[in-house]
N, C-alpha and C positions, 0 to 999 in steps of 0.2 A: 697761572703757573709763574712763580718767580724763581728764575735760575741764577740770577746775578749774585745771590748771597751763598751760593754753594761752591766752595773751592774744590780744586781737583782732588786733593787728598780725601776730602769728605765724600765726594762722589764715589771714589774707589772703595771706601769702606762700606758705603751704602750698597753699592753694586755687589760687593762680596757677601753682604748680609742677604740680599735678595736672591743671590745664586747659591746660598747655603754653603759657602766656601770658607766661612770663618772657623777658626779653631774653637773648641768648647770654651776656653777662657775668654777669647775675644767676643764670642757670641754672648756670653753672660754680661760682659762689660757693655756691649752695644744695647742689649735689652734693658739694662739698668738705665742707660742714657735715654732710651725711648720712653721710659716711665717718668723720668725726672727732668728731661731737657725740653723746654718749650720750643715748639716749631720743628723738632726733629721728625716727628711722625709725618708732618706735612711734606717735608723734604723727601722722605722715603717714598711717599705716594707720587711726588713729582718725578723722581728719578725712575720709578717703575713705569710711568707713562713715557718718559723719554726713551727708555730701553725698548719698549714696545715699538716706538716710532722708528728707532734705528733699524728695526727688522724690515721696515717697508722698503720697497724697491726705490721709491722716490728719494728717500733719505740716503740710501746706499749710493745713488748717483751723485748726490750732493757731497757725500763724504769723499768720493773719488776726486772731486774738484778741490775740496779743502786739503786733501792729502797732497795733491800736486802743488797747491799754494804753499803748504808748509815746507815742502822740499825746496822750493824756490826761496822761501824766506830764510831757511837755514844756510843756503849757499850765498845769499846776497847780503846778509847782515851778520853782526857780531853778537846778536842777542844770545844770552846763555840758554842752555837746554831747558831748564825749568820754566823760563818765561815763554819759550816757544811752545812747550807742552801745554801751558796754561792758556795761551792764545788759541791753540787748536781746540782745546776743550770748550772754550767760550763759543767758538764758531759752531762747533758740533751741537752744543746745547741750544743755541739760538735757532739753528736750522731745524732741530728736532721740534722745538716749540712751535715754529712757524708752520711746519708741515703737519703737525698734529692738529693745530688750530684750523688750518685750511681743510684738513680731512674731516674734522668734526663738523665744520660748517657744511661741507658737501653732503655728509651723511644725514645731518639734520634736515637739510634742504630736500634731499631725496626722500626722506621719510615723509616730509610734509606733502610733497607731490604725490606720493603713493596714497596718502590718506585722502587727498582731494579727489584723486582718480576713483578710489573705492567709494567715496561719498556720492559722486555724481554719475558714475557709470552704471548703466543697466543695459542689457542687450536689447537690440531692436526686437519687438515681438514677432516680426515677420508678417507675411501676407496671408489672407484667408486661403485655405487650401481647397481648391475646386477640383478634386481628384476625378470627378465624373467626366470632366472634359478631356477629350483625347489630345487636344491642342496643348502644347507645353506640358505634357504629362510628366516628363522627366524633371522639368524645373520644379513642379509642385510636389513631386515625390521627394526631391531633395529638400524642399521647404519643410516637409513633415520631419525629415531627419534633423534639420536645423532646429525646429521647435522642440524636438525631443533631446536636444543636446548632443546629437551625433554630428559634430561639426565637420569632422574629416570626411564623412560620407557625403555631406552636402557640398563641401568644397570640391570633391572629386568630380561631381556632376557639373557644378557651375563653372569651374575653371576649364573643363573640357568644352562646354558650350561657348565660353569666351573666345576660344580659338577661332571661331568663325563669326563671332559677334563682338569684336573687340571694343566697339563704342557703345555697347548696350548699357545704359545707365543702371537698369534694374540688376543685371548680373554683376556689374562692378560694385554696386552698393552692397549687395548681399554677400558677395565674396569678402569685401572689406568688413562687413558686420560679423561674418562667421569667423574671420581671422581675429578680430577683436575679442569675440566671445571665447576663442580658443587661446587667448593670452599671447597672441602674436601681433602685438601692436605695430611694430616697425613694418611688418609685411603688409599690414592693412592700409598703410598710408597711401601708397601709389594707386590703389583701386578707388579709395575715397576721393582722392584728388582728381581722378578721371571724371567722377560724377560732377564735381564742382565746375568743371570746364563746360558743362552742357547747360546752357541757359534755361532750357525748358524742362529740365529734370524735376520731377515731383519729390525727389530725394535730396535736393540740393541743400536745404537748410539742415536736414539731419546729417548729411555728409560733413558740412562745416563743423557741426557740433562734435561729432565723433573724431574728426581730425584734431580739433582742439584738445580733446581728451587723450588721443594717441600721443600728441606732442608733449602733453603734461607728463605722461608715463615715461617718455623719453627724455625728460628734464630739459626740454626746449620751450621755455615759457614765452619767449618772444613770438615764436611760430604759433604757439597755442593761442595767444591773445589775438593774433592776426586772423585766425580762422574763427574763433568764437565771436568776434565782432561782426562777422558776416552771417551769423546764424540768427534766425528769428525765434529760436527757442527761448522760453523764459529761463530755463535752467542754464542756458549759455550766458545770459546776462547776470544771473546769480553767481555763476562761477567766475565770471570776469571781475565782479566786485571783490571776490576773495583773492584774486591774483593781483589786483591793483593796490 
């Protein structure tokens, strides 16, 4: 986007065109220019993008700052009004371009993280359900619900059991797994982290891997790399290669 070759008057005429506020005569003149004037169509697209950017809250906050600066400039200098207006337009245009560029980068980066998550995430298959055993019957009943995709039912049982078994790595791991499967990645993190604190947990490597994925979904790549490096999963190493 090149805004430096768009003067204030041209911006206003393009803005009027985009807002459908030109008279019939002016509209015909402008459309003739669009057909015959090199570069005008590109300027129209640039201004359309800028106007969309101005609607964002971030840019509104910047405009408040620039507005205050312009008031100060008018008081402290003898610059004529057209020059002050032009200066203000330049600052607004540059701010819009920067914010739009930053926003585009953020959205592209977020899309990339979403794609990585979708590519590498698959829910934990769960444990074999030995329902014939009376011991831990409720746990395995919840495991059946988990395997059937009824994550809220499983979570209700497992989180209730965690109230009296707060350090149980199996419960923490499967609560975290159920939350991930239920698209509640942020909530899953604390349970999976609890598993990683227990040196003898058989779920430790899995917990590191799923923590890495949860942080990717939350756009925290540094944390994601930190946990993925601690997992023995081959998929964790493959994912790290894509992040580095």
